C-alpha positions as CSV (number, residue, x, y, z in Angstrom):
1,M,7.7,4.5,7.1
2,E,6.0,3.5,4.4
3,L,2.1,1.8,3.7
4,V,0.2,1.2,0.7
5,L,-3.9,1.4,0.4
6,L,-5.8,-0.3,-2.2
7,V,-8.9,2.4,-2.6
8,G,-11.5,1.5,-4.8
9,T,-12.6,3.3,-7.8
10,K,-15.7,4.8,-6.2
11,D,-14.0,5.6,-2.9
12,Y,-11.0,7.3,-4.8
13,Q,-11.8,10.8,-4.6
14,K,-13.4,10.9,-1.1
15,V,-10.1,9.1,0.2
16,R,-7.5,11.4,-1.4
17,E,-9.7,14.3,0.0
18,I,-9.3,12.7,3.7
19,L,-5.5,12.1,3.3
20,L,-4.7,15.6,1.7
21,R,-7.2,17.8,4.0
22,D,-5.5,16.1,7.7
23,D,-2.8,18.2,9.0
24,A,-0.4,15.3,9.9
25,V,-1.2,13.1,7.0
26,S,-0.8,15.9,4.1
27,R,2.9,16.5,5.1
28,A,3.7,13.0,4.4
29,S,4.5,11.8,1.0
30,I,1.6,10.9,-0.8
31,I,1.6,9.2,-4.0
32,F,-1.5,8.3,-5.9
33,K,-1.2,5.4,-9.1
34,E,-4.0,3.8,-11.1
35,A,-4.2,0.4,-9.9
36,K,-4.9,-0.7,-13.6
37,S,-1.2,-0.8,-14.4
38,Y,0.0,-3.1,-11.3
39,G,-3.4,-5.3,-12.4
40,K,-6.6,-4.3,-9.6
41,E,-9.0,-2.7,-10.0
42,G,-8.8,1.5,-8.7
43,F,-6.1,3.2,-6.9
44,Y,-3.2,2.9,-5.1
45,A,-2.2,5.6,-1.9
46,Y,1.6,5.1,-1.5
47,I,2.1,7.2,1.6
48,S,6.0,7.4,3.0
49,G,6.4,9.3,6.0
50,L,6.4,9.6,9.9
51,E,4.9,6.1,11.9
52,E,2.6,8.7,13.3
53,Q,1.4,10.0,9.9
54,C,0.7,6.5,8.1
55,K,-0.8,5.0,11.3
56,R,-2.9,8.9,11.1
57,A,-4.1,7.7,7.6
58,L,-4.9,4.4,8.9
59,E,-7.4,5.9,11.3
60,L,-9.0,8.4,8.8
61,I,-9.8,5.4,6.0
62,I,-12.2,4.2,8.5
63,N,-15.4,5.4,8.4
64,K,-16.2,7.0,12.0
65,N,-20.1,6.3,11.4
66,T,-20.2,3.1,10.1
67,G,-17.2,1.3,10.9
68,E,-16.5,0.5,7.5
69,V,-13.1,0.6,6.0
70,I,-12.8,2.5,3.1
71,A,-9.2,1.4,1.3
72,K,-7.6,-1.8,2.1
73,E,-3.8,-1.5,3.2
74,V,-1.6,-4.2,1.4
75,I,0.6,-5.4,3.5
76,G,3.5,-8.3,2.7
77,K,5.2,-9.5,-0.7
78,E,2.8,-7.2,-2.7
79,K,3.0,-4.4,-0.6
80,E,7.2,-4.6,-1.4
81,D,7.0,-5.6,-4.7
82,L,4.7,-2.4,-5.7
83,I,6.8,-0.4,-3.6
84,N,9.8,-1.3,-5.7
85,K,7.9,-0.9,-8.9
86,M,6.6,2.7,-8.1
87,K,10.2,3.8,-6.9
88,E,11.6,2.0,-10.2
89,E,8.8,4.5,-12.0
90,E,9.9,7.0,-10.2
91,N,13.7,6.3,-11.0
92,R,12.9,6.1,-14.9
93,A,11.3,9.4,-15.0
94,N,13.7,10.9,-13.1
95,E,16.4,10.2,-15.7
96,G,14.5,10.2,-18.7
97,F,14.0,14.4,-17.4
98,G,17.6,14.6,-16.8
99,S,18.3,13.8,-20.0
100,I,16.0,16.0,-21.2
101,L,17.8,18.9,-19.8
102,G,21.0,17.3,-20.6
């Protein structure tokens, strides 16, 4: 399962710590990208893992005391476009690294 979250700049460090500190979520593949390069403010968190890990990540972004959501789930076409762009960037980076090693 794949999940994309949009995190505001002021909450980025908090969300990063929450996701990476959780035992289940931290076992998923988590990539943080600055959203500016995709035309938004803040940061994207791309999580690829088991369904349970992604559901847990969604639970963690809700402040238990206030009920405030500290990161927004990206859905639909925007989500698919972002995932495709991130994978393309990763593939280009891997190809570049491969040419360095020859």
